[in-house]
C-alpha positions in Angstrom: 5.6 17.5 -14.9 3.0 14.8 -14.1 2.4 13.8 -10.4 0.8 10.8 -8.9 -2.6 12.0 -7.8 -4.5 8.8 -7.0 -3.9 5.1 -6.6 -6.1 2.1 -6.8 -5.8 -1.3 -5.1 -7.5 -4.2 -6.8 -8.7 -6.8 -4.4 -10.2 -10.3 -4.7 -11.6 -9.8 -1.2 -12.2 -6.1 -0.6 -13.2 -6.5 3.1 -10.0 -8.5 3.8 -7.9 -5.9 2.0 -9.6 -3.0 3.9 -8.9 -4.7 7.2 -5.2 -5.2 6.2 -4.6 -1.5 5.3 -6.6 -0.2 8.2 -4.5 -2.2 10.6 -1.2 -1.5 8.9 -1.4 2.2 8.1 -4.6 3.4 9.8 -6.2 4.4 6.5 -9.9 5.3 6.4 -12.2 3.6 3.8 -15.6 4.8 2.7 -18.0 3.5 0.1 -18.2 5.6 -3.0 -21.9 4.9 -3.3 -21.8 4.8 -7.1 -23.1 2.1 -9.5 -20.1 -0.2 -8.8 -18.3 -1.4 -5.7 -15.7 1.2 -5.0 -14.2 2.4 -1.7 -12.4 5.8 -1.3 -9.2 5.6 0.7 -8.1 8.5 2.9 -4.4 8.1 3.7 -3.9 11.3 5.8 -5.2 14.7 6.8 -6.0 17.2 4.1 -3.2 19.7 3.5 -0.4 17.2 4.3 1.8 15.7 1.6 0.5 12.5 0.0 -2.3 11.2 -2.1 -5.6 9.4 -1.5 -6.8 6.4 -3.5 -9.5 3.9 -4.1 -10.1 0.1 -3.8 -12.2 -2.0 -6.0 -13.0 -5.7 -6.5 -10.5 -7.3 -8.8 -11.9 -8.2 -12.2 -10.4 -11.6 -12.9 -7.9 -13.7 -11.0 -4.2 -13.4 -10.2 -2.6 -15.7 -12.7 1.0 -15.8 -11.4 2.3 -13.6 -14.1 4.3 -10.4 -13.5 2.5 -7.6 -11.8 1.5 -5.0 -14.4 0.7 -2.0 -12.3 2.2 0.9 -10.5 3.8 0.1 -7.2 3.0 2.7 -4.6 5.4 3.4 -1.7 4.1 4.5 1.7 6.2 6.4 4.2 6.4 4.8 7.6 8.0 5.8 10.9 9.6 2.4 11.5 10.1 0.0 8.6 10.8 -2.9 10.9 7.6 -2.4 12.9 5.6 -2.0 9.7 7.0 -5.1 8.1 6.2 -7.0 11.3 2.6 -5.7 11.3 2.2 -6.5 7.6 3.4 -10.1 8.1 1.2 -10.6 11.2 -1.9 -9.5 9.2 -1.5 -11.8 6.2 1.0 -9.9 4.1 4.2 -11.5 2.7 7.7 -10.1 2.1 8.4 -9.4 -1.6 11.8 -7.8 -1.2 13.7 -7.4 2.1 14.7 -4.2 3.8 17.5 -2.3 1.9 19.2 1.0 2.2 18.5 3.8 -0.3 21.7 5.8 0.4 21.0 9.3 1.8 17.2 8.7 1.6 16.1 5.9 3.9 15.2 2.2 4.2 12.9 0.5 1.7 11.2 -2.9 1.6 8.5 -4.3 -0.7 5.7 -6.5 0.6 2.6 -8.1 -0.8 -0.8 -7.5 0.7 -3.5 -10.1 1.3 -4.6 -9.8 -2.3 -1.1 -10.3 -3.9 -0.5 -6.6 -4.7 3.1 -5.4 -4.2 3.6 -2.2 -2.3 6.7 -0.4 -0.9 7.3 1.0 2.5 10.0 3.6 3.1 11.4 4.9 6.4 13.2 8.2 5.9 16.8 8.2 7.2 19.4 10.4 5.6 22.2 8.3 7.2 21.1 5.1 5.4 24.0 3.6 3.4 
């Protein structure tokens, strides 16, 4: 069975995107130091569930067409607080908060670069 082991965020303005995700989730970014602009993203402590990722400068422009990518969902303690933080820092709401019965609360947002991502607050009583 295949598992998600890495994700990438494509950004028109990498510095702006880095600031957005640092503020929203506390992620750590470090330059890869390779032959191209690429930042490694640490999303949590080693040995805890989850994956790390990368961020690179978008090649081309967003043309208004449907997003052709994987949407990653990030676990949060408070969906309401996380949505508020996202919106205050240049994000926009893509799909409002909804229950996933028996699992939790889910919403989709767009980051400062137009990328869609999900945020999920675990709550087994969600209905």
